[in-house]
C-alpha positions as CSV (number, residue, x, y, z in Angstrom):
1,M,-10.2,146.4,-123.7
2,L,-12.9,143.9,-122.8
3,L,-14.3,141.9,-125.7
4,E,-17.6,140.0,-125.7
5,V,-18.0,136.3,-126.2
6,K,-21.5,135.6,-127.4
7,M,-23.6,132.4,-127.6
8,P,-23.2,131.5,-131.3
9,K,-26.2,131.3,-133.6
10,T,-25.2,128.1,-135.4
11,G,-28.2,127.9,-137.8
12,L,-31.1,130.0,-139.0
13,T,-33.6,128.4,-136.6
14,M,-31.3,128.4,-133.5
15,E,-32.9,130.5,-130.8
16,E,-30.9,129.3,-127.7
17,G,-28.1,127.0,-126.6
18,T,-27.1,125.3,-123.4
19,I,-23.6,125.7,-122.0
20,V,-22.3,122.1,-121.6
21,R,-18.8,122.7,-120.4
22,W,-16.3,125.6,-120.1
23,L,-12.8,124.4,-121.0
24,K,-11.2,127.5,-119.5
25,S,-11.7,129.2,-116.2
26,E,-11.7,132.9,-115.3
27,G,-8.2,134.3,-115.2
28,Q,-6.8,131.8,-117.7
29,P,-5.1,132.8,-121.0
30,V,-7.0,132.0,-124.2
31,A,-5.8,132.1,-127.8
32,K,-7.7,132.9,-130.9
33,G,-9.0,129.7,-132.4
34,E,-8.7,127.7,-129.2
35,V,-11.8,125.8,-128.1
36,L,-13.3,127.8,-125.2
37,L,-16.5,125.9,-124.4
38,E,-19.0,123.3,-125.6
39,I,-22.6,124.1,-126.3
40,E,-25.6,122.1,-127.1
41,S,-28.2,123.3,-129.6
42,D,-31.4,121.6,-130.6
43,K,-29.4,119.6,-133.1
44,A,-25.9,118.9,-131.8
45,T,-23.2,119.5,-129.3
46,L,-20.6,121.8,-130.6
47,E,-17.2,123.2,-129.7
48,V,-16.9,127.0,-129.7
49,E,-13.6,128.6,-130.5
50,C,-12.4,131.8,-129.0
51,E,-12.4,134.7,-131.4
52,Y,-9.7,136.6,-129.4
53,S,-6.4,136.2,-127.7
54,G,-6.2,137.4,-124.1
55,I,-7.4,136.5,-120.6
56,L,-10.8,135.0,-119.9
57,E,-11.9,137.9,-117.6
58,K,-15.5,137.0,-116.7
59,I,-17.9,134.1,-117.3
60,K,-21.5,135.3,-117.3
61,A,-23.2,132.0,-118.1
62,A,-22.6,128.8,-116.1
63,E,-22.6,125.2,-117.2
64,G,-26.2,124.1,-117.6
65,D,-27.5,127.6,-118.4
66,I,-29.8,128.0,-121.4
67,V,-28.8,131.2,-123.2
68,P,-30.4,133.0,-126.1
69,A,-28.4,133.1,-129.3
70,L,-26.1,136.1,-129.6
71,Q,-26.3,137.0,-125.9
72,T,-23.0,137.7,-124.1
73,I,-21.8,134.7,-122.2
74,A,-18.2,135.9,-121.2
75,Y,-15.6,138.6,-121.6
76,V,-12.0,138.3,-122.7
77,R,-9.5,141.0,-121.8
78,E,-7.6,141.7,-125.1
79,D,-4.0,140.7,-125.3
80,Q,-2.1,143.9,-125.5
81,Q,1.0,142.1,-126.8
82,G,-0.3,141.1,-130.1
């Protein structure tokens, strides 16, 4: 099953964020709680942890892209082993 990774909304006033750096590439395994990427909001640069364990299937937003809060930025293929 594909699970969505969304641009987090880190505050009430956050409308968009910039992808600073992906720490994983498509096809690599990811673990729940592992830092997946860094984003920049209007107030700070933040690390975003993965909410799922599995394989980073598809990145939809590249480094440097400005993305609306809560928009899908990647997909993780769910780990069927646990």
